[in-house]
All heavy atoms as TSV, in Angstrom:
chain	resi	resn	atom	element	x	y	z
A	1	MET	N	N	212.442	83.205	306.005
A	1	MET	CA	C	211.041	82.879	306.066
A	1	MET	C	C	210.616	82.824	307.527
A	1	MET	O	O	211.450	82.621	308.408
A	1	MET	CB	C	210.763	81.578	305.331
A	1	MET	CG	C	211.062	80.311	306.105
A	1	MET	SD	S	210.695	78.841	305.165
A	1	MET	CE	C	212.353	78.268	304.917
A	2	ASP	N	N	209.344	83.009	307.785
A	2	ASP	CA	C	208.797	82.965	309.135
A	2	ASP	C	C	207.887	81.754	309.275
A	2	ASP	O	O	207.072	81.477	308.392
A	2	ASP	CB	C	208.004	84.229	309.443
A	2	ASP	CG	C	208.895	85.458	309.509
A	2	ASP	OD1	O	209.986	85.355	310.100
A	2	ASP	OD2	O	208.507	86.506	308.977
A	3	VAL	N	N	208.053	81.032	310.386
A	3	VAL	CA	C	207.208	79.888	310.695
A	3	VAL	C	C	206.772	79.993	312.151
A	3	VAL	O	O	207.368	80.722	312.942
A	3	VAL	CB	C	207.930	78.541	310.451
A	3	VAL	CG1	C	208.272	78.355	308.989
A	3	VAL	CG2	C	209.175	78.408	311.303
A	4	ASP	N	N	205.748	79.260	312.494
A	4	ASP	CA	C	205.239	79.215	313.858
A	4	ASP	C	C	205.568	77.831	314.419
A	4	ASP	O	O	205.170	76.827	313.845
A	4	ASP	CB	C	203.724	79.440	313.820
A	4	ASP	CG	C	203.122	79.488	315.193
A	4	ASP	OD1	O	202.853	78.420	315.772
A	4	ASP	OD2	O	202.910	80.608	315.674
A	5	ILE	N	N	206.340	77.790	315.517
A	5	ILE	CA	C	206.691	76.523	316.142
A	5	ILE	C	C	206.110	76.519	317.549
A	5	ILE	O	O	206.502	77.333	318.391
A	5	ILE	CB	C	208.218	76.301	316.187
A	5	ILE	CG1	C	208.789	76.281	314.766
A	5	ILE	CG2	C	208.549	75.003	316.920
A	5	ILE	CD1	C	210.289	76.149	314.694
A	6	ASN	N	N	205.149	75.633	317.775
A	6	ASN	CA	C	204.473	75.520	319.070
A	6	ASN	C	C	203.973	76.874	319.573
A	6	ASN	O	O	204.139	77.217	320.734
A	6	ASN	CB	C	205.379	74.856	320.100
A	6	ASN	CG	C	205.623	73.398	319.810
A	6	ASN	OD1	O	204.964	72.799	318.973
A	6	ASN	ND2	N	206.590	72.814	320.491
A	7	GLY	N	N	203.381	77.638	318.659
A	7	GLY	CA	C	202.783	78.915	319.026
A	7	GLY	C	C	203.752	80.083	319.096
A	7	GLY	O	O	203.361	81.193	319.429
A	8	ARG	N	N	205.014	79.852	318.775
A	8	ARG	CA	C	206.027	80.897	318.816
A	8	ARG	C	C	206.493	81.218	317.392
A	8	ARG	O	O	206.966	80.340	316.676
A	8	ARG	CB	C	207.204	80.417	319.668
A	8	ARG	CG	C	208.184	81.511	320.020
A	8	ARG	CD	C	209.275	80.987	320.937
A	8	ARG	NE	N	210.337	80.432	320.103
A	8	ARG	CZ	C	210.896	79.248	320.281
A	8	ARG	NH1	N	210.512	78.462	321.247
A	8	ARG	NH2	N	211.848	78.828	319.476
A	9	ARG	N	N	206.351	82.471	316.976
A	9	ARG	CA	C	206.759	82.896	315.640
A	9	ARG	C	C	208.273	82.981	315.592
A	9	ARG	O	O	208.895	83.565	316.470
A	9	ARG	CB	C	206.151	84.263	315.339
A	9	ARG	CG	C	206.195	84.641	313.887
A	9	ARG	CD	C	205.448	83.647	313.103
A	9	ARG	NE	N	204.841	84.217	311.921
A	9	ARG	CZ	C	204.238	83.474	311.046
A	9	ARG	NH1	N	204.152	82.190	311.240
A	9	ARG	NH2	N	203.701	83.985	309.990
A	10	MET	N	N	208.878	82.364	314.555
A	10	MET	CA	C	210.326	82.362	314.423
A	10	MET	C	C	210.725	82.695	312.999
A	10	MET	O	O	210.048	82.304	312.055
A	10	MET	CB	C	210.886	80.983	314.781
A	10	MET	CG	C	210.605	80.551	316.193
A	10	MET	SD	S	211.370	78.970	316.542
A	10	MET	CE	C	213.089	79.394	316.420
A	11	HIS	N	N	211.838	83.393	312.880
A	11	HIS	CA	C	212.409	83.645	311.554
A	11	HIS	C	C	213.473	82.585	311.305
A	11	HIS	O	O	214.351	82.363	312.133
A	11	HIS	CB	C	213.027	85.031	311.461
A	11	HIS	CG	C	213.622	85.290	310.119
A	11	HIS	ND1	N	212.840	85.564	309.025
A	11	HIS	CD2	C	214.897	85.270	309.689
A	11	HIS	CE1	C	213.624	85.720	307.967
A	11	HIS	NE2	N	214.876	85.538	308.355
A	12	ILE	N	N	213.372	81.912	310.184
A	12	ILE	CA	C	214.303	80.852	309.808
A	12	ILE	C	C	215.105	81.324	308.595
A	12	ILE	O	O	214.530	81.748	307.593
A	12	ILE	CB	C	213.544	79.556	309.448
A	12	ILE	CG1	C	212.612	79.131	310.580
A	12	ILE	CG2	C	214.512	78.449	309.075
A	12	ILE	CD1	C	213.287	78.823	311.879
A	13	ASP	N	N	216.425	81.238	308.691
A	13	ASP	CA	C	217.275	81.603	307.555
A	13	ASP	C	C	217.179	80.542	306.473
A	13	ASP	O	O	217.109	79.350	306.770
A	13	ASP	CB	C	218.733	81.752	307.987
A	13	ASP	CG	C	218.939	82.969	308.859
A	13	ASP	OD1	O	218.203	83.948	308.680
A	13	ASP	OD2	O	219.840	82.931	309.724
A	14	GLY	N	N	217.164	80.950	305.234
A	14	GLY	CA	C	217.096	80.024	304.107
A	14	GLY	C	C	215.675	79.877	303.615
A	14	GLY	O	O	214.720	80.062	304.361
A	15	ASP	N	N	215.543	79.531	302.356
A	15	ASP	CA	C	214.226	79.444	301.739
A	15	ASP	C	C	213.749	78.032	301.491
A	15	ASP	O	O	212.575	77.802	301.318
A	15	ASP	CB	C	214.226	80.192	300.399
A	15	ASP	CG	C	214.362	81.687	300.594
A	15	ASP	OD1	O	213.884	82.190	301.625
A	15	ASP	OD2	O	214.945	82.334	299.715
A	16	HIS	N	N	214.637	77.069	301.451
A	16	HIS	CA	C	214.245	75.727	301.033
A	16	HIS	C	C	214.668	74.671	302.046
A	16	HIS	O	O	215.253	73.662	301.687
A	16	HIS	CB	C	214.828	75.409	299.655
A	16	HIS	CG	C	214.409	76.379	298.620
A	16	HIS	ND1	N	213.123	76.447	298.133
A	16	HIS	CD2	C	215.087	77.352	297.987
A	16	HIS	CE1	C	213.039	77.406	297.236
A	16	HIS	NE2	N	214.222	77.979	297.139
A	17	LYS	N	N	214.358	74.892	303.294
A	17	LYS	CA	C	214.713	73.921	304.327
A	17	LYS	C	C	213.714	72.780	304.357
A	17	LYS	O	O	212.540	72.957	304.107
A	17	LYS	CB	C	214.726	74.579	305.696
A	17	LYS	CG	C	215.930	75.438	305.937
A	17	LYS	CD	C	216.097	75.686	307.414
A	17	LYS	CE	C	217.292	76.544	307.647
A	17	LYS	NZ	N	218.290	75.969	308.457
A	18	THR	N	N	214.234	71.611	304.714
A	18	THR	CA	C	213.340	70.478	304.938
A	18	THR	C	C	212.958	70.467	306.417
A	18	THR	O	O	213.601	71.114	307.251
A	18	THR	CB	C	214.012	69.143	304.583
A	18	THR	OG1	O	215.094	68.920	305.483
A	18	THR	CG2	C	214.469	69.118	303.128
A	19	LEU	N	N	211.937	69.705	306.729
A	19	LEU	CA	C	211.512	69.571	308.112
A	19	LEU	C	C	212.650	69.009	308.965
A	19	LEU	O	O	212.908	69.491	310.070
A	19	LEU	CB	C	210.272	68.677	308.193
A	19	LEU	CG	C	209.690	68.430	309.574
A	19	LEU	CD1	C	209.358	69.727	310.286
A	19	LEU	CD2	C	208.453	67.540	309.457
A	20	ALA	N	N	213.374	68.013	308.460
A	20	ALA	CA	C	214.493	67.430	309.199
A	20	ALA	C	C	215.569	68.474	309.494
A	20	ALA	O	O	216.096	68.539	310.612
A	20	ALA	CB	C	215.092	66.252	308.430
A	21	GLU	N	N	215.908	69.310	308.520
A	21	GLU	CA	C	216.911	70.359	308.721
A	21	GLU	C	C	216.447	71.376	309.750
A	21	GLU	O	O	217.234	71.813	310.602
A	21	GLU	CB	C	217.208	71.072	307.401
A	21	GLU	CG	C	217.937	70.228	306.395
A	21	GLU	CD	C	217.999	70.878	305.023
A	21	GLU	OE1	O	217.108	71.680	304.664
A	21	GLU	OE2	O	218.952	70.560	304.295
A	22	LEU	N	N	215.189	71.747	309.682
A	22	LEU	CA	C	214.643	72.710	310.631
A	22	LEU	C	C	214.684	72.152	312.047
A	22	LEU	O	O	215.134	72.823	312.985
A	22	LEU	CB	C	213.204	73.071	310.257
A	22	LEU	CG	C	212.477	73.981	311.240
A	22	LEU	CD1	C	213.115	75.349	311.293
A	22	LEU	CD2	C	211.017	74.087	310.880
A	23	LEU	N	N	214.245	70.907	312.219
A	23	LEU	CA	C	214.240	70.289	313.543
A	23	LEU	C	C	215.654	70.189	314.109
A	23	LEU	O	O	215.886	70.500	315.276
A	23	LEU	CB	C	213.578	68.914	313.484
A	23	LEU	CG	C	212.087	68.916	313.175
A	23	LEU	CD1	C	211.597	67.495	312.948
A	23	LEU	CD2	C	211.296	69.589	314.276
A	24	GLU	N	N	216.591	69.760	313.285
A	24	GLU	CA	C	217.976	69.646	313.736
A	24	GLU	C	C	218.528	71.010	314.125
A	24	GLU	O	O	219.189	71.154	315.156
A	24	GLU	CB	C	218.841	69.029	312.638
A	24	GLU	CG	C	220.275	68.822	313.059
A	24	GLU	CD	C	221.102	68.183	311.960
A	24	GLU	OE1	O	220.571	67.377	311.189
A	24	GLU	OE2	O	222.307	68.501	311.902
A	25	GLY	N	N	218.245	72.010	313.317
A	25	GLY	CA	C	218.721	73.363	313.593
A	25	GLY	C	C	218.156	73.953	314.873
A	25	GLY	O	O	218.783	74.798	315.514
A	26	GLU	N	N	216.977	73.512	315.254
A	26	GLU	CA	C	216.338	74.010	316.478
A	26	GLU	C	C	216.619	73.115	317.680
A	26	GLU	O	O	216.066	73.326	318.756
A	26	GLU	CB	C	214.826	74.144	316.257
A	26	GLU	CG	C	214.455	75.213	315.262
A	26	GLU	CD	C	214.963	76.599	315.647
A	26	GLU	OE1	O	214.792	76.991	316.824
A	26	GLU	OE2	O	215.561	77.281	314.786
A	27	GLY	N	N	217.451	72.091	317.496
A	27	GLY	CA	C	217.873	71.251	318.605
A	27	GLY	C	C	216.965	70.081	318.927
A	27	GLY	O	O	217.108	69.446	319.968
A	28	PHE	N	N	216.040	69.759	318.040
A	28	PHE	CA	C	215.171	68.603	318.244
A	28	PHE	C	C	215.852	67.379	317.651
A	28	PHE	O	O	216.279	67.389	316.502
A	28	PHE	CB	C	213.807	68.814	317.587
A	28	PHE	CG	C	213.005	69.913	318.218
A	28	PHE	CD1	C	212.963	71.175	317.651
A	28	PHE	CD2	C	212.300	69.683	319.384
A	28	PHE	CE1	C	212.220	72.190	318.229
A	28	PHE	CE2	C	211.554	70.688	319.978
A	28	PHE	CZ	C	211.517	71.946	319.401
A	29	THR	N	N	215.941	66.306	318.425
A	29	THR	CA	C	216.656	65.112	317.975
A	29	THR	C	C	215.784	64.169	317.157
A	29	THR	O	O	216.291	63.342	316.424
A	29	THR	CB	C	217.186	64.319	319.181
A	29	THR	OG1	O	216.066	63.884	319.962
A	29	THR	CG2	C	218.124	65.157	320.023
A	30	GLY	N	N	214.463	64.281	317.306
A	30	GLY	CA	C	213.563	63.382	316.608
A	30	GLY	C	C	213.200	62.158	317.424
A	30	GLY	O	O	212.222	61.487	317.151
A	31	ILE	N	N	213.984	61.875	318.459
A	31	ILE	CA	C	213.714	60.713	319.298
A	31	ILE	C	C	212.526	61.025	320.202
A	31	ILE	O	O	212.533	62.014	320.930
A	31	ILE	CB	C	214.955	60.343	320.126
A	31	ILE	CG1	C	216.105	59.966	319.187
A	31	ILE	CG2	C	214.647	59.228	321.109
A	31	ILE	CD1	C	217.442	59.827	319.868
A	32	GLY	N	N	211.494	60.192	320.125
A	32	GLY	CA	C	210.321	60.378	320.963
A	32	GLY	C	C	209.490	61.587	320.596
A	32	GLY	O	O	208.790	62.136	321.440
A	33	GLN	N	N	209.571	62.021	319.342
A	33	GLN	CA	C	208.851	63.224	318.922
A	33	GLN	C	C	207.910	62.933	317.768
A	33	GLN	O	O	208.149	62.045	316.957
A	33	GLN	CB	C	209.840	64.313	318.505
A	33	GLN	CG	C	210.694	64.774	319.645
A	33	GLN	CD	C	211.827	65.671	319.210
A	33	GLN	OE1	O	212.124	65.796	318.040
A	33	GLN	NE2	N	212.488	66.283	320.172
A	34	ALA	N	N	206.865	63.719	317.715
A	34	ALA	CA	C	205.931	63.708	316.585
A	34	ALA	C	C	205.777	65.150	316.129
A	34	ALA	O	O	205.866	66.079	316.937
A	34	ALA	CB	C	204.586	63.128	317.000
A	35	VAL	N	N	205.566	65.329	314.827
A	35	VAL	CA	C	205.446	66.669	314.278
A	35	VAL	C	C	204.201	66.766	313.406
A	35	VAL	O	O	203.944	65.891	312.568
A	35	VAL	CB	C	206.688	67.045	313.431
A	35	VAL	CG1	C	206.549	68.433	312.839
A	35	VAL	CG2	C	207.956	66.945	314.262
A	36	ALA	N	N	203.455	67.836	313.622
A	36	ALA	CA	C	202.317	68.152	312.759
A	36	ALA	C	C	202.614	69.494	312.088
A	36	ALA	O	O	203.128	70.412	312.723
A	36	ALA	CB	C	201.032	68.236	313.563
A	37	VAL	N	N	202.310	69.582	310.813
A	37	VAL	CA	C	202.464	70.825	310.072
A	37	VAL	C	C	201.079	71.231	309.591
A	37	VAL	O	O	200.398	70.446	308.912
A	37	VAL	CB	C	203.439	70.660	308.884
A	37	VAL	CG1	C	203.517	71.945	308.087
A	37	VAL	CG2	C	204.814	70.247	309.377
A	38	ASN	N	N	200.675	72.428	309.976
A	38	ASN	CA	C	199.333	72.919	309.653
A	38	ASN	C	C	198.268	71.903	310.060
A	38	ASN	O	O	197.354	71.596	309.308
A	38	ASN	CB	C	199.228	73.298	308.180
A	38	ASN	CG	C	200.166	74.433	307.814
A	38	ASN	OD1	O	200.508	75.271	308.641
A	38	ASN	ND2	N	200.602	74.459	306.580
A	39	ASN	N	N	198.443	71.348	311.261
A	39	ASN	CA	C	197.510	70.403	311.884
A	39	ASN	C	C	197.437	69.035	311.219
A	39	ASN	O	O	196.486	68.286	311.451
A	39	ASN	CB	C	196.108	71.006	311.999
A	39	ASN	CG	C	196.079	72.195	312.926
A	39	ASN	OD1	O	196.738	72.197	313.968
A	39	ASN	ND2	N	195.341	73.222	312.564
A	40	CYS	N	N	198.423	68.675	310.410
A	40	CYS	CA	C	198.483	67.346	309.797
A	40	CYS	C	C	199.805	66.693	310.196
A	40	CYS	O	O	200.878	67.264	309.973
A	40	CYS	CB	C	198.406	67.438	308.273
A	40	CYS	SG	S	196.825	68.018	307.667
A	41	VAL	N	N	199.731	65.487	310.778
A	41	VAL	CA	C	200.942	64.786	311.203
A	41	VAL	C	C	201.786	64.429	309.979
A	41	VAL	O	O	201.266	63.962	308.968
A	41	VAL	CB	C	200.580	63.515	311.999
A	41	VAL	CG1	C	201.823	62.690	312.308
A	41	VAL	CG2	C	199.844	63.885	313.277
A	42	VAL	N	N	203.088	64.675	310.105
A	42	VAL	CA	C	204.036	64.321	309.048
A	42	VAL	C	C	204.797	63.087	309.525
A	42	VAL	O	O	205.506	63.152	310.528
A	42	VAL	CB	C	205.016	65.474	308.765
A	42	VAL	CG1	C	206.024	65.065	307.693
A	42	VAL	CG2	C	204.267	66.735	308.359
A	43	PRO	N	N	204.662	61.951	308.828
A	43	PRO	CA	C	205.391	60.746	309.234
A	43	PRO	C	C	206.900	60.985	309.234
A	43	PRO	O	O	207.431	61.682	308.359
A	43	PRO	CB	C	205.015	59.719	308.158
A	43	PRO	CG	C	203.720	60.209	307.604
A	43	PRO	CD	C	203.805	61.708	307.667
A	44	ARG	N	N	207.577	60.404	310.204
A	44	ARG	CA	C	209.030	60.580	310.346
A	44	ARG	C	C	209.771	60.240	309.047
A	44	ARG	O	O	210.756	60.890	308.697
A	44	ARG	CB	C	209.544	59.711	311.486
A	44	ARG	CG	C	211.010	59.894	311.786
A	44	ARG	CD	C	211.473	59.013	312.945
A	44	ARG	NE	N	210.601	59.086	314.091
A	44	ARG	CZ	C	210.688	60.007	315.054
A	44	ARG	NH1	N	211.628	60.918	314.985
A	44	ARG	NH2	N	209.836	60.010	316.060
A	45	ALA	N	N	209.315	59.255	308.313
A	45	ALA	CA	C	209.975	58.853	307.061
A	45	ALA	C	C	209.954	59.971	306.013
A	45	ALA	O	O	210.751	59.948	305.078
A	45	ALA	CB	C	209.306	57.601	306.508
A	46	GLU	N	N	209.076	60.951	306.172
A	46	GLU	CA	C	208.957	62.051	305.207
A	46	GLU	C	C	209.697	63.313	305.633
A	46	GLU	O	O	209.766	64.273	304.860
A	46	GLU	CB	C	207.483	62.374	304.976
A	46	GLU	CG	C	206.717	61.244	304.332
A	46	GLU	CD	C	205.244	61.564	304.152
A	46	GLU	OE1	O	204.867	62.748	304.171
A	46	GLU	OE2	O	204.462	60.612	303.995
A	47	TRP	N	N	210.258	63.344	306.833
A	47	TRP	CA	C	210.885	64.559	307.350
A	47	TRP	C	C	212.023	65.052	306.465
A	47	TRP	O	O	212.194	66.257	306.305
A	47	TRP	CB	C	211.413	64.338	308.761
A	47	TRP	CG	C	210.348	64.208	309.819
A	47	TRP	CD1	C	209.001	64.162	309.649
A	47	TRP	CD2	C	210.557	64.089	311.229
A	47	TRP	NE1	N	208.361	64.020	310.853
A	47	TRP	CE2	C	209.293	63.969	311.839
A	47	TRP	CE3	C	211.691	64.059	312.017
A	47	TRP	CZ2	C	209.142	63.839	313.213
A	47	TRP	CZ3	C	211.539	63.928	313.384
A	47	TRP	CH2	C	210.281	63.829	313.975
A	48	THR	N	N	212.813	64.157	305.881
A	48	THR	CA	C	213.965	64.593	305.079
A	48	THR	C	C	213.565	65.168	303.726
A	48	THR	O	O	214.352	65.876	303.107
A	48	THR	CB	C	214.964	63.437	304.859
A	48	THR	OG1	O	214.288	62.347	304.259
A	48	THR	CG2	C	215.608	63.014	306.162
A	49	ASN	N	N	212.353	64.886	303.271
A	49	ASN	CA	C	211.897	65.399	301.980
A	49	ASN	C	C	210.813	66.467	302.094
A	49	ASN	O	O	210.463	67.091	301.101
A	49	ASN	CB	C	211.354	64.251	301.121
A	49	ASN	CG	C	212.436	63.263	300.752
A	49	ASN	OD1	O	213.543	63.656	300.409
A	49	ASN	ND2	N	212.140	61.992	300.857
A	50	PHE	N	N	210.283	66.672	303.299
A	50	PHE	CA	C	209.178	67.602	303.503
A	50	PHE	C	C	209.708	69.034	303.536
A	50	PHE	O	O	210.457	69.420	304.429
A	50	PHE	CB	C	208.450	67.283	304.813
A	50	PHE	CG	C	207.149	68.006	304.976
A	50	PHE	CD1	C	205.965	67.397	304.617
A	50	PHE	CD2	C	207.114	69.299	305.488
A	50	PHE	CE1	C	204.751	68.073	304.759
A	50	PHE	CE2	C	205.916	69.970	305.638
A	50	PHE	CZ	C	204.735	69.354	305.277
A	51	LYS	N	N	209.357	69.852	302.540
A	51	LYS	CA	C	209.845	71.225	302.426
A	51	LYS	C	C	209.035	72.169	303.319
A	51	LYS	O	O	207.805	72.129	303.328
A	51	LYS	CB	C	209.764	71.718	300.980
A	51	LYS	CG	C	210.591	70.916	300.013
A	51	LYS	CD	C	212.061	71.135	300.241
A	51	LYS	CE	C	212.864	70.370	299.196
A	51	LYS	NZ	N	214.256	70.359	299.472
A	52	ILE	N	N	209.740	73.009	304.056
A	52	ILE	CA	C	209.122	74.024	304.898
A	52	ILE	C	C	208.957	75.292	304.060
A	52	ILE	O	O	209.880	75.702	303.355
A	52	ILE	CB	C	210.005	74.323	306.130
A	52	ILE	CG1	C	210.167	73.074	306.978
A	52	ILE	CG2	C	209.427	75.465	306.954
A	52	ILE	CD1	C	208.893	72.509	307.540
A	53	THR	N	N	207.785	75.905	304.147
A	53	THR	CA	C	207.545	77.149	303.422
A	53	THR	C	C	207.102	78.231	304.405
A	53	THR	O	O	206.672	77.955	305.524
A	53	THR	CB	C	206.478	76.979	302.328
A	53	THR	OG1	O	205.252	76.540	302.926
A	53	THR	CG2	C	206.932	75.989	301.277
A	54	ASP	N	N	207.216	79.458	303.967
A	54	ASP	CA	C	206.870	80.621	304.780
A	54	ASP	C	C	205.437	80.517	305.300
A	54	ASP	O	O	204.525	80.168	304.562
A	54	ASP	CB	C	207.032	81.892	303.942
A	54	ASP	CG	C	206.914	83.141	304.773
A	54	ASP	OD1	O	207.614	83.234	305.796
A	54	ASP	OD2	O	206.128	84.021	304.399
A	55	GLY	N	N	205.268	80.782	306.587
A	55	GLY	CA	C	203.944	80.822	307.187
A	55	GLY	C	C	203.433	79.507	307.745
A	55	GLY	O	O	202.339	79.468	308.322
A	56	MET	N	N	204.186	78.427	307.592
A	56	MET	CA	C	203.727	77.138	308.116
A	56	MET	C	C	203.649	77.167	309.635
A	56	MET	O	O	204.406	77.863	310.294
A	56	MET	CB	C	204.654	76.002	307.683
A	56	MET	CG	C	204.465	75.581	306.273
A	56	MET	SD	S	205.480	74.121	305.919
A	56	MET	CE	C	204.694	73.570	304.429
A	57	LYS	N	N	202.722	76.354	310.167
A	57	LYS	CA	C	202.554	76.222	311.614
A	57	LYS	C	C	202.930	74.802	312.007
A	57	LYS	O	O	202.300	73.853	311.562
A	57	LYS	CB	C	201.126	76.531	312.013
A	57	LYS	CG	C	200.777	77.970	311.749
A	57	LYS	CD	C	199.382	78.308	312.182
A	57	LYS	CE	C	199.131	79.767	311.838
A	57	LYS	NZ	N	197.863	80.242	312.317
A	58	LEU	N	N	203.974	74.690	312.838
A	58	LEU	CA	C	204.459	73.392	313.281
A	58	LEU	C	C	204.110	73.168	314.742
A	58	LEU	O	O	204.245	74.074	315.563
A	58	LEU	CB	C	205.975	73.301	313.133
A	58	LEU	CG	C	206.526	73.196	311.711
A	58	LEU	CD1	C	206.491	74.518	310.995
A	58	LEU	CD2	C	207.917	72.645	311.753
A	59	THR	N	N	203.669	71.961	315.033
A	59	THR	CA	C	203.450	71.536	316.408
A	59	THR	C	C	204.368	70.358	316.650
A	59	THR	O	O	204.285	69.353	315.952
A	59	THR	CB	C	201.980	71.121	316.641
A	59	THR	OG1	O	201.138	72.220	316.297
A	59	THR	CG2	C	201.755	70.738	318.095
A	60	ILE	N	N	205.259	70.499	317.621
A	60	ILE	CA	C	206.224	69.445	317.931
A	60	ILE	C	C	205.876	68.914	319.321
A	60	ILE	O	O	205.816	69.677	320.286
A	60	ILE	CB	C	207.653	69.980	317.890
A	60	ILE	CG1	C	207.951	70.582	316.509
A	60	ILE	CG2	C	208.649	68.874	318.231
A	60	ILE	CD1	C	209.224	71.370	316.422
A	61	ILE	N	N	205.666	67.614	319.381
A	61	ILE	CA	C	205.274	66.971	320.629
A	61	ILE	C	C	206.364	65.997	321.032
A	61	ILE	O	O	206.817	65.196	320.207
A	61	ILE	CB	C	203.933	66.223	320.463
A	61	ILE	CG1	C	202.850	67.208	320.048
A	61	ILE	CG2	C	203.559	65.492	321.743
A	61	ILE	CD1	C	201.585	66.541	319.582
A	62	ARG	N	N	206.780	66.063	322.289
A	62	ARG	CA	C	207.797	65.148	322.820
A	62	ARG	C	C	207.144	64.205	323.822
A	62	ARG	O	O	206.424	64.641	324.721
A	62	ARG	CB	C	208.881	65.906	323.551
A	62	ARG	CG	C	209.759	66.729	322.684
A	62	ARG	CD	C	210.849	67.357	323.518
A	62	ARG	NE	N	211.585	68.301	322.696
A	62	ARG	CZ	C	212.567	69.030	323.147
A	62	ARG	NH1	N	212.932	68.948	324.404
A	62	ARG	NH2	N	213.206	69.858	322.347
A	63	ALA	N	N	207.426	62.935	323.677
A	63	ALA	CA	C	206.959	61.945	324.666
A	63	ALA	C	C	207.911	61.997	325.859
A	63	ALA	O	O	209.114	62.130	325.694
A	63	ALA	CB	C	206.972	60.549	324.051
A	64	VAL	N	N	207.330	61.929	327.050
A	64	VAL	CA	C	208.141	61.917	328.269
A	64	VAL	C	C	207.690	60.783	329.170
A	64	VAL	O	O	206.528	60.379	329.135
A	64	VAL	CB	C	208.070	63.257	329.034
A	64	VAL	CG1	C	208.675	64.374	328.233
A	64	VAL	CG2	C	206.645	63.583	329.407
A	65	CYS	N	N	208.598	60.281	329.942
A	65	CYS	CA	C	208.275	59.222	330.887
A	65	CYS	C	C	208.066	59.838	332.265
A	65	CYS	O	O	208.612	60.881	332.573
A	65	CYS	CB	C	209.424	58.221	330.968
A	65	CYS	SG	S	209.699	57.336	329.445
A	66	GLY	N	N	207.300	59.181	333.052
A	66	GLY	CA	C	207.096	59.671	334.414
A	66	GLY	C	C	205.759	59.227	334.927
A	66	GLY	O	O	204.974	58.569	334.247
A	67	GLY	N	N	205.491	59.603	336.094
A	67	GLY	CA	C	204.208	59.172	336.599
A	67	GLY	C	C	204.000	59.732	337.922
A	67	GLY	O	O	203.267	59.882	338.690
């Protein structure tokens, strides 16, 4: 299936991945991150049950410290 992650089109192997599996597979730890799918924020508690489907658009935001 193909998904868009932060504006970059990617092919993902498998048809029934969850958001948590996708994030882990792409190297995102979940710490300090927020995820929106098709412009709607997905609460972290739902990541393990949230199914990714072909054509979804994900925005992953990482909090950083600094000043």
